[in-house]
Gaussian input, Z-matrix of N, CA and C with variables (Angstrom, degrees):
# hf/3-21g

backbone

0 1
 N
 C     1     B1
 C     2     B2     1     A1
 N     3     B3     2     A2     1     D1
 C     4     B4     3     A3     2     D2
 C     5     B5     4     A4     3     D3
 N     6     B6     5     A5     4     D4
 C     7     B7     6     A6     5     D5
 C     8     B8     7     A7     6     D6
 N     9     B9     8     A8     7     D7
 C    10    B10     9     A9     8     D8
 C    11    B11    10    A10     9     D9
 N    12    B12    11    A11    10    D10
 C    13    B13    12    A12    11    D11
 C    14    B14    13    A13    12    D12
 N    15    B15    14    A14    13    D13
 C    16    B16    15    A15    14    D14
 C    17    B17    16    A16    15    D15
 N    18    B18    17    A17    16    D16
 C    19    B19    18    A18    17    D17
 C    20    B20    19    A19    18    D18
 N    21    B21    20    A20    19    D19
 C    22    B22    21    A21    20    D20
 C    23    B23    22    A22    21    D21
 N    24    B24    23    A23    22    D22
 C    25    B25    24    A24    23    D23
 C    26    B26    25    A25    24    D24
 N    27    B27    26    A26    25    D25
 C    28    B28    27    A27    26    D26
 C    29    B29    28    A28    27    D27
 N    30    B30    29    A29    28    D28
 C    31    B31    30    A30    29    D29
 C    32    B32    31    A31    30    D30
 N    33    B33    32    A32    31    D31
 C    34    B34    33    A33    32    D32
 C    35    B35    34    A34    33    D33
 N    36    B36    35    A35    34    D34
 C    37    B37    36    A36    35    D35
 C    38    B38    37    A37    36    D36
 N    39    B39    38    A38    37    D37
 C    40    B40    39    A39    38    D38
 C    41    B41    40    A40    39    D39
 N    42    B42    41    A41    40    D40
 C    43    B43    42    A42    41    D41
 C    44    B44    43    A43    42    D42
 N    45    B45    44    A44    43    D43
 C    46    B46    45    A45    44    D44
 C    47    B47    46    A46    45    D45
 N    48    B48    47    A47    46    D46
 C    49    B49    48    A48    47    D47
 C    50    B50    49    A49    48    D48
 N    51    B51    50    A50    49    D49
 C    52    B52    51    A51    50    D50
 C    53    B53    52    A52    51    D51
 N    54    B54    53    A53    52    D52
 C    55    B55    54    A54    53    D53
 C    56    B56    55    A55    54    D54
 N    57    B57    56    A56    55    D55
 C    58    B58    57    A57    56    D56
 C    59    B59    58    A58    57    D57
 N    60    B60    59    A59    58    D58
 C    61    B61    60    A60    59    D59
 C    62    B62    61    A61    60    D60
 N    63    B63    62    A62    61    D61
 C    64    B64    63    A63    62    D62
 C    65    B65    64    A64    63    D63
 N    66    B66    65    A65    64    D64
 C    67    B67    66    A66    65    D65
 C    68    B68    67    A67    66    D66
 N    69    B69    68    A68    67    D67
 C    70    B70    69    A69    68    D68
 C    71    B71    70    A70    69    D69
 N    72    B72    71    A71    70    D70
 C    73    B73    72    A72    71    D71
 C    74    B74    73    A73    72    D72
 N    75    B75    74    A74    73    D73
 C    76    B76    75    A75    74    D74
 C    77    B77    76    A76    75    D75
 N    78    B78    77    A77    76    D76
 C    79    B79    78    A78    77    D77
 C    80    B80    79    A79    78    D78
 N    81    B81    80    A80    79    D79
 C    82    B82    81    A81    80    D80
 C    83    B83    82    A82    81    D81
 N    84    B84    83    A83    82    D82
 C    85    B85    84    A84    83    D83
 C    86    B86    85    A85    84    D84
 N    87    B87    86    A86    85    D85
 C    88    B88    87    A87    86    D86
 C    89    B89    88    A88    87    D87
 N    90    B90    89    A89    88    D88
 C    91    B91    90    A90    89    D89
 C    92    B92    91    A91    90    D90
 N    93    B93    92    A92    91    D91
 C    94    B94    93    A93    92    D92
 C    95    B95    94    A94    93    D93
 N    96    B96    95    A95    94    D94
 C    97    B97    96    A96    95    D95
 C    98    B98    97    A97    96    D96
 N    99    B99    98    A98    97    D97
 C   100   B100    99    A99    98    D98
 C   101   B101   100   A100    99    D99
 N   102   B102   101   A101   100   D100
 C   103   B103   102   A102   101   D101
 C   104   B104   103   A103   102   D102
 N   105   B105   104   A104   103   D103
 C   106   B106   105   A105   104   D104
 C   107   B107   106   A106   105   D105
 N   108   B108   107   A107   106   D106
 C   109   B109   108   A108   107   D107
 C   110   B110   109   A109   108   D108
 N   111   B111   110   A110   109   D109
 C   112   B112   111   A111   110   D110
 C   113   B113   112   A112   111   D111
 N   114   B114   113   A113   112   D112
 C   115   B115   114   A114   113   D113
 C   116   B116   115   A115   114   D114
 N   117   B117   116   A116   115   D115
 C   118   B118   117   A117   116   D116
 C   119   B119   118   A118   117   D117
 N   120   B120   119   A119   118   D118
 C   121   B121   120   A120   119   D119
 C   122   B122   121   A121   120   D120
 N   123   B123   122   A122   121   D121
 C   124   B124   123   A123   122   D122
 C   125   B125   124   A124   123   D123
 N   126   B126   125   A125   124   D124
 C   127   B127   126   A126   125   D125
 C   128   B128   127   A127   126   D126
 N   129   B129   128   A128   127   D127
 C   130   B130   129   A129   128   D128
 C   131   B131   130   A130   129   D129
 N   132   B132   131   A131   130   D130
 C   133   B133   132   A132   131   D131
 C   134   B134   133   A133   132   D132
 N   135   B135   134   A134   133   D133
 C   136   B136   135   A135   134   D134
 C   137   B137   136   A136   135   D135
 N   138   B138   137   A137   136   D136
 C   139   B139   138   A138   137   D137
 C   140   B140   139   A139   138   D138
 N   141   B141   140   A140   139   D139
 C   142   B142   141   A141   140   D140
 C   143   B143   142   A142   141   D141
 N   144   B144   143   A143   142   D142
 C   145   B145   144   A144   143   D143
 C   146   B146   145   A145   144   D144
 N   147   B147   146   A146   145   D145
 C   148   B148   147   A147   146   D146
 C   149   B149   148   A148   147   D147
 N   150   B150   149   A149   148   D148
 C   151   B151   150   A150   149   D149
 C   152   B152   151   A151   150   D150
 N   153   B153   152   A152   151   D151
 C   154   B154   153   A153   152   D152
 C   155   B155   154   A154   153   D153
 N   156   B156   155   A155   154   D154
 C   157   B157   156   A156   155   D155
 C   158   B158   157   A157   156   D156
 N   159   B159   158   A158   157   D157
 C   160   B160   159   A159   158   D158
 C   161   B161   160   A160   159   D159
 N   162   B162   161   A161   160   D160
 C   163   B163   162   A162   161   D161
 C   164   B164   163   A163   162   D162
 N   165   B165   164   A164   163   D163
 C   166   B166   165   A165   164   D164
 C   167   B167   166   A166   165   D165
 N   168   B168   167   A167   166   D166
 C   169   B169   168   A168   167   D167
 C   170   B170   169   A169   168   D168
 N   171   B171   170   A170   169   D169
 C   172   B172   171   A171   170   D170
 C   173   B173   172   A172   171   D171
 N   174   B174   173   A173   172   D172
 C   175   B175   174   A174   173   D173
 C   176   B176   175   A175   174   D174
 N   177   B177   176   A176   175   D175
 C   178   B178   177   A177   176   D176
 C   179   B179   178   A178   177   D177

   B1=1.4541
   B2=1.5284
   B3=1.2938
   B4=1.4616
   B5=1.5281
   B6=1.3298
   B7=1.4583
   B8=1.5169
   B9=1.3198
   B10=1.4668
   B11=1.5246
   B12=1.3300
   B13=1.4646
   B14=1.5244
   B15=1.3261
   B16=1.4683
   B17=1.5181
   B18=1.3350
   B19=1.4611
   B20=1.5242
   B21=1.3339
   B22=1.4659
   B23=1.5178
   B24=1.3318
   B25=1.4667
   B26=1.5218
   B27=1.3311
   B28=1.4629
   B29=1.5257
   B30=1.3324
   B31=1.4617
   B32=1.5292
   B33=1.3324
   B34=1.4706
   B35=1.5248
   B36=1.3254
   B37=1.4581
   B38=1.5183
   B39=1.3287
   B40=1.4648
   B41=1.5233
   B42=1.3179
   B43=1.4603
   B44=1.5221
   B45=1.3280
   B46=1.4528
   B47=1.5125
   B48=1.3085
   B49=1.4560
   B50=1.5312
   B51=1.3384
   B52=1.4597
   B53=1.5322
   B54=1.3271
   B55=1.4687
   B56=1.5363
   B57=1.3262
   B58=1.4541
   B59=1.5210
   B60=1.3355
   B61=1.4595
   B62=1.5340
   B63=1.3364
   B64=1.4640
   B65=1.5334
   B66=1.3273
   B67=1.4638
   B68=1.5305
   B69=1.3422
   B70=1.4643
   B71=1.5292
   B72=1.3358
   B73=1.4665
   B74=1.5318
   B75=1.3230
   B76=1.4604
   B77=1.5314
   B78=1.3260
   B79=1.4597
   B80=1.5321
   B81=1.3403
   B82=1.4678
   B83=1.5243
   B84=1.3221
   B85=1.4647
   B86=1.5190
   B87=1.3311
   B88=1.4653
   B89=1.5258
   B90=1.3021
   B91=1.4785
   B92=1.5312
   B93=1.3283
   B94=1.4773
   B95=1.5294
   B96=1.3284
   B97=1.4612
   B98=1.5267
   B99=1.3251
   B100=1.4691
   B101=1.5211
   B102=1.3108
   B103=1.4694
   B104=1.5243
   B105=1.3311
   B106=1.4674
   B107=1.5231
   B108=1.3212
   B109=1.4577
   B110=1.5243
   B111=1.3071
   B112=1.4518
   B113=1.5225
   B114=1.3248
   B115=1.4684
   B116=1.5312
   B117=1.3247
   B118=1.4671
   B119=1.5250
   B120=1.3199
   B121=1.4636
   B122=1.5368
   B123=1.3321
   B124=1.4573
   B125=1.5312
   B126=1.3262
   B127=1.4609
   B128=1.5289
   B129=1.3223
   B130=1.4685
   B131=1.5251
   B132=1.3403
   B133=1.4571
   B134=1.5257
   B135=1.3206
   B136=1.4640
   B137=1.5230
   B138=1.3380
   B139=1.4648
   B140=1.5230
   B141=1.3214
   B142=1.4661
   B143=1.5278
   B144=1.3297
   B145=1.4541
   B146=1.5302
   B147=1.3091
   B148=1.4659
   B149=1.5220
   B150=1.3320
   B151=1.4489
   B152=1.5226
   B153=1.3092
   B154=1.4576
   B155=1.5103
   B156=1.3188
   B157=1.4666
   B158=1.5036
   B159=1.3047
   B160=1.4545
   B161=1.5230
   B162=1.2996
   B163=1.4629
   B164=1.5249
   B165=1.3067
   B166=1.4504
   B167=1.5237
   B168=1.3223
   B169=1.4468
   B170=1.5221
   B171=1.3160
   B172=1.4607
   B173=1.5234
   B174=1.3094
   B175=1.4644
   B176=1.5200
   B177=1.3214
   B178=1.4665
   B179=1.5156
   A1=109.54
   A2=116.31
   A3=121.67
   A4=108.95
   A5=115.94
   A6=120.72
   A7=112.73
   A8=115.74
   A9=121.18
   A10=111.87
   A11=116.57
   A12=119.49
   A13=110.29
   A14=116.64
   A15=121.25
   A16=111.52
   A17=117.06
   A18=121.01
   A19=109.91
   A20=116.85
   A21=120.70
   A22=112.04
   A23=116.52
   A24=120.49
   A25=110.76
   A26=116.32
   A27=120.10
   A28=111.00
   A29=117.03
   A30=120.76
   A31=110.56
   A32=117.36
   A33=119.90
   A34=111.17
   A35=116.89
   A36=119.76
   A37=111.53
   A38=117.83
   A39=121.13
   A40=111.55
   A41=117.43
   A42=120.51
   A43=111.68
   A44=116.60
   A45=120.56
   A46=115.41
   A47=118.23
   A48=122.16
   A49=109.20
   A50=118.22
   A51=119.94
   A52=111.07
   A53=117.35
   A54=120.69
   A55=112.01
   A56=115.49
   A57=121.56
   A58=110.66
   A59=116.48
   A60=120.81
   A61=110.99
   A62=117.25
   A63=120.67
   A64=110.28
   A65=116.16
   A66=120.70
   A67=110.51
   A68=116.46
   A69=119.88
   A70=110.96
   A71=116.98
   A72=120.51
   A73=110.20
   A74=117.51
   A75=121.57
   A76=110.55
   A77=116.34
   A78=119.94
   A79=111.06
   A80=117.06
   A81=120.21
   A82=111.34
   A83=116.32
   A84=120.16
   A85=113.00
   A86=117.46
   A87=120.36
   A88=114.69
   A89=117.83
   A90=121.39
   A91=110.61
   A92=118.05
   A93=119.60
   A94=113.40
   A95=117.43
   A96=120.99
   A97=112.64
   A98=117.96
   A99=121.71
   A100=110.35
   A101=115.81
   A102=120.83
   A103=108.92
   A104=117.83
   A105=119.72
   A106=111.27
   A107=115.63
   A108=121.55
   A109=108.57
   A110=116.04
   A111=120.37
   A112=109.64
   A113=117.29
   A114=121.24
   A115=111.83
   A116=118.20
   A117=121.36
   A118=110.39
   A119=117.04
   A120=121.38
   A121=110.29
   A122=116.68
   A123=121.51
   A124=110.53
   A125=116.72
   A126=120.96
   A127=110.61
   A128=116.60
   A129=119.80
   A130=112.08
   A131=116.49
   A132=121.09
   A133=110.79
   A134=116.98
   A135=121.10
   A136=111.36
   A137=117.43
   A138=120.50
   A139=110.49
   A140=116.68
   A141=121.92
   A142=110.32
   A143=116.47
   A144=120.58
   A145=111.23
   A146=115.68
   A147=119.33
   A148=112.25
   A149=117.17
   A150=120.58
   A151=114.39
   A152=117.84
   A153=121.01
   A154=115.13
   A155=118.16
   A156=120.59
   A157=114.49
   A158=117.10
   A159=120.34
   A160=111.42
   A161=118.31
   A162=122.95
   A163=112.24
   A164=116.85
   A165=120.18
   A166=113.75
   A167=117.75
   A168=120.74
   A169=113.61
   A170=116.86
   A171=119.79
   A172=109.34
   A173=117.41
   A174=119.61
   A175=112.07
   A176=118.99
   A177=120.91
   A178=111.59
   D1=142.27
   D2=-179.66
   D3=-76.71
   D4=132.82
   D5=179.64
   D6=-76.43
   D7=162.52
   D8=-179.78
   D9=-60.96
   D10=-36.42
   D11=179.43
   D12=-61.82
   D13=-44.27
   D14=-179.89
   D15=-65.19
   D16=-38.36
   D17=177.64
   D18=-63.13
   D19=-41.94
   D20=177.47
   D21=-62.48
   D22=-41.27
   D23=177.78
   D24=-61.92
   D25=-44.82
   D26=-179.86
   D27=-63.37
   D28=-40.78
   D29=179.93
   D30=-63.92
   D31=-42.33
   D32=179.08
   D33=-64.28
   D34=-40.65
   D35=178.54
   D36=-65.49
   D37=-33.69
   D38=179.80
   D39=-65.80
   D40=-26.90
   D41=178.56
   D42=-103.27
   D43=13.47
   D44=175.01
   D45=82.52
   D46=23.76
   D47=-178.24
   D48=-110.09
   D49=100.21
   D50=-179.72
   D51=-67.48
   D52=157.83
   D53=-177.88
   D54=-65.75
   D55=132.85
   D56=178.55
   D57=-61.23
   D58=-37.25
   D59=-179.19
   D60=-63.46
   D61=-37.00
   D62=177.32
   D63=-66.21
   D64=-38.01
   D65=176.59
   D66=-62.63
   D67=-44.28
   D68=179.56
   D69=-62.28
   D70=-42.28
   D71=178.77
   D72=-63.17
   D73=-40.85
   D74=177.88
   D75=-61.78
   D76=-44.76
   D77=-179.17
   D78=-63.53
   D79=-41.87
   D80=178.29
   D81=-62.09
   D82=-40.82
   D83=-175.38
   D84=-78.83
   D85=-42.28
   D86=-171.38
   D87=-104.47
   D88=-20.59
   D89=-176.98
   D90=-138.19
   D91=56.83
   D92=-175.16
   D93=-63.66
   D94=-18.97
   D95=-179.07
   D96=-84.73
   D97=-9.26
   D98=-177.92
   D99=-106.45
   D100=141.27
   D101=176.60
   D102=-77.36
   D103=132.36
   D104=178.75
   D105=-73.76
   D106=157.66
   D107=175.47
   D108=-69.31
   D109=153.14
   D110=172.29
   D111=-71.80
   D112=168.61
   D113=-176.67
   D114=-58.51
   D115=-45.52
   D116=-178.61
   D117=-66.98
   D118=-43.83
   D119=178.27
   D120=-61.11
   D121=-41.67
   D122=178.06
   D123=-61.10
   D124=-46.76
   D125=179.23
   D126=-59.26
   D127=-46.73
   D128=-179.78
   D129=-64.71
   D130=-37.84
   D131=177.70
   D132=-62.12
   D133=-44.44
   D134=179.80
   D135=-67.28
   D136=-37.30
   D137=176.06
   D138=-64.32
   D139=-43.02
   D140=178.13
   D141=-60.79
   D142=-43.73
   D143=179.87
   D144=-64.52
   D145=-36.99
   D146=-177.71
   D147=-76.78
   D148=-44.04
   D149=-173.46
   D150=-106.43
   D151=-8.95
   D152=176.67
   D153=68.55
   D154=21.46
   D155=176.13
   D156=71.74
   D157=22.17
   D158=-178.39
   D159=-83.32
   D160=80.76
   D161=177.04
   D162=49.77
   D163=47.98
   D164=178.60
   D165=69.12
   D166=24.23
   D167=178.01
   D168=100.93
   D169=-7.31
   D170=179.67
   D171=-84.36
   D172=144.39
   D173=-178.35
   D174=-87.97
   D175=-15.27
   D176=-175.88
   D177=-126.92

């Protein structure tokens, strides 16, 4: 049976939200000199990248 954590990961990926833990691992491996974004900042950054700041994703 699929665990709740895995279901949450799948749901986030379905809406274009990559896992924060994967981002942290990437930052540790490729950018150890830079401080990673916090979880909320990361979420907002990904939303901005996906929707471009258009009134929270609304077109009008």
